[in-house]
C-alpha positions as CSV (number, residue, x, y, z in Angstrom):
1,M,-39.7,43.7,33.8
2,P,-38.6,40.0,33.6
3,K,-35.5,39.1,31.6
4,Q,-36.1,37.5,28.3
5,R,-34.2,34.4,27.7
6,P,-32.8,33.8,24.3
7,E,-34.6,31.1,22.4
8,P,-32.8,27.8,22.4
9,F,-31.2,26.6,19.2
10,D,-33.4,24.5,17.1
11,S,-32.0,20.9,17.4
12,D,-32.3,20.3,13.7
13,E,-30.1,23.3,12.9
14,Q,-27.5,22.2,15.5
15,E,-27.3,18.7,14.0
16,E,-26.7,20.0,10.5
17,R,-23.6,22.0,11.4
18,P,-20.5,19.9,12.3
19,S,-19.0,20.7,15.7
20,K,-15.7,22.5,16.0
21,S,-14.1,19.3,17.2
22,Q,-15.5,17.5,14.1
23,L,-14.0,20.1,11.9
24,K,-10.6,19.8,13.6
25,R,-10.7,16.0,13.2
26,E,-11.5,16.4,9.5
27,M,-8.7,18.9,9.1
28,H,-6.2,16.6,10.9
29,A,-7.3,13.7,8.6
30,L,-6.7,15.8,5.5
31,Q,-3.2,16.7,6.9
32,A,-2.5,13.0,7.5
33,L,-3.6,12.3,3.9
34,G,-1.1,15.1,2.8
35,E,1.7,13.4,4.9
36,T,0.9,10.1,3.1
37,L,1.1,11.7,-0.3
38,I,4.4,13.5,0.7
39,A,5.9,10.2,1.7
40,M,5.2,8.6,-1.7
41,K,7.7,8.2,-4.4
42,P,7.3,10.4,-7.5
43,A,6.3,7.5,-9.7
44,E,3.5,6.6,-7.2
45,L,2.5,10.2,-6.8
46,A,2.0,10.6,-10.6
47,R,-1.0,8.3,-10.4
48,F,-3.0,10.7,-8.3
49,P,-5.2,13.4,-9.9
50,L,-3.6,16.3,-8.1
51,S,-3.6,20.0,-9.0
52,D,-0.3,21.8,-9.9
53,D,-0.5,23.8,-6.6
54,M,-0.8,20.6,-4.6
55,L,2.2,19.0,-6.5
56,R,4.3,22.1,-5.9
57,A,3.4,22.1,-2.2
58,I,4.4,18.4,-2.0
59,E,7.7,19.1,-3.7
60,E,8.4,22.1,-1.5
61,T,8.0,20.0,1.7
62,S,11.4,18.3,1.1
63,R,13.1,21.7,1.4
64,I,11.6,22.7,4.7
65,R,13.9,21.8,7.6
66,S,12.4,23.8,10.5
67,H,9.9,21.9,12.7
68,E,7.6,24.8,13.0
69,G,7.9,25.6,9.3
70,R,7.0,22.1,8.5
71,R,4.0,22.1,10.8
72,R,2.7,25.3,9.1
73,H,3.4,23.9,5.7
74,M,1.4,20.8,6.6
75,Q,-1.5,23.0,7.5
76,Y,-1.2,24.6,4.1
77,V,-1.1,21.2,2.5
78,G,-4.3,20.2,4.4
79,K,-5.9,23.4,3.1
80,L,-5.0,22.6,-0.5
81,I,-6.3,19.1,-0.2
82,R,-9.7,20.4,0.6
83,K,-9.9,21.7,-2.9
84,E,-8.8,18.3,-4.5
85,D,-11.1,15.6,-5.7
86,L,-11.0,13.3,-2.6
87,V,-13.2,10.6,-4.2
88,A,-10.7,10.2,-7.1
89,I,-7.7,10.2,-4.7
90,Q,-9.4,7.6,-2.6
91,G,-10.0,5.6,-5.7
92,V,-6.3,5.6,-6.5
93,F,-5.5,4.5,-3.0
94,D,-8.0,1.7,-3.3
95,G,-6.4,0.6,-6.6
96,I,-3.0,0.6,-5.0
97,E,-4.3,-1.4,-2.1
98,Q,-5.9,-3.9,-4.4
99,E,-2.7,-4.3,-6.4
100,K,-0.8,-4.9,-3.2
101,E,-3.3,-7.6,-2.2
102,Q,-3.0,-9.3,-5.6
103,R,0.8,-9.2,-5.3
104,D,0.6,-10.7,-1.8
105,H,-1.8,-13.4,-3.0
106,A,0.6,-14.3,-5.9
107,F,3.5,-14.5,-3.5
108,H,1.5,-16.8,-1.2
109,R,0.7,-19.0,-4.1
110,L,4.4,-19.1,-5.0
111,E,5.3,-20.0,-1.4
112,K,2.8,-22.9,-1.5
113,W,4.2,-24.1,-4.8
114,R,7.8,-23.9,-3.4
115,D,6.8,-25.9,-0.3
116,R,4.8,-28.4,-2.4
117,L,7.7,-28.9,-4.8
118,I,10.1,-29.5,-2.0
119,D,7.7,-31.9,-0.2
120,E,6.7,-33.9,-3.3
121,G,9.9,-33.8,-5.4
122,D,9.6,-34.9,-9.0
123,D,5.9,-35.5,-8.8
124,G,5.4,-31.9,-7.7
125,V,7.7,-30.7,-10.6
126,D,5.5,-32.6,-13.1
127,L,2.3,-31.0,-11.6
128,F,3.9,-27.5,-11.8
129,L,5.0,-28.0,-15.4
130,A,1.6,-29.3,-16.4
131,E,0.1,-26.1,-15.0
132,H,3.0,-23.8,-16.2
133,P,4.6,-25.3,-19.3
134,T,7.2,-22.5,-19.7
135,G,9.2,-23.7,-16.7
136,D,12.6,-25.3,-17.0
137,R,12.3,-28.9,-15.8
138,Q,16.0,-29.5,-15.3
139,T,16.6,-26.3,-13.2
140,L,13.5,-27.0,-11.2
141,R,14.5,-30.5,-10.4
142,Q,18.0,-29.5,-9.4
143,L,16.7,-26.7,-7.2
144,V,14.2,-29.0,-5.6
145,R,16.8,-31.7,-4.9
146,N,19.2,-29.1,-3.4
147,A,16.4,-27.6,-1.2
148,R,15.4,-31.0,0.0
149,K,19.0,-31.9,0.9
150,E,19.4,-28.6,2.8
151,R,16.2,-29.2,4.7
152,E,17.3,-32.7,5.7
153,Q,20.7,-31.5,6.8
154,G,19.3,-28.5,8.7
155,K,21.2,-26.0,6.6
156,P,20.1,-22.5,5.8
157,P,17.5,-22.5,3.0
158,T,19.6,-21.0,0.3
159,S,18.3,-23.3,-2.5
160,S,14.8,-22.8,-1.2
161,R,15.2,-19.1,-1.8
162,K,16.7,-19.7,-5.2
163,L,13.8,-22.0,-6.0
164,F,11.3,-19.3,-5.0
165,K,13.2,-16.7,-7.1
166,H,13.1,-19.1,-10.1
167,L,9.4,-19.7,-9.7
168,R,8.8,-15.9,-9.5
169,E,10.8,-15.5,-12.7
170,T,9.0,-18.4,-14.4
171,L,5.6,-16.9,-13.6
172,A,6.8,-13.3,-14.4
173,L,5.8,-11.9,-11.0
């Protein structure tokens, strides 16, 4: 009697189930997300829609000193994250990233204004005050003059930094 071979897996069934390696990659990604959440400051963490169990696990992480204990705890955190609303968590991360980009863009605009003020002098101050009338003309002119003098003499840009700080305070950034 010939041996009967088992029927091969249906390829559609096999594609529907993720492989063991894929499951491990997803588990490690969730643990990495947990590490990111653990590294955040409490004020930042408060923005995330996390369950009480998850918040307790994050808080408990700081008390674990043993390497192996921390590794096991991170596995536990990864397990808890599976139950969280990942879409909402990603939305908060996206919001934080967008705020960071806006802050960076605002700082680049300030740097351009600082450089323009130093290059153009009083004409640049007039243009800045036309766009931002809350600025202090006398302080701006003095800081610009000092920054130009430092640049010409090759000194460290102390006044340039003060000018940047003053611009940041003027624009409330």
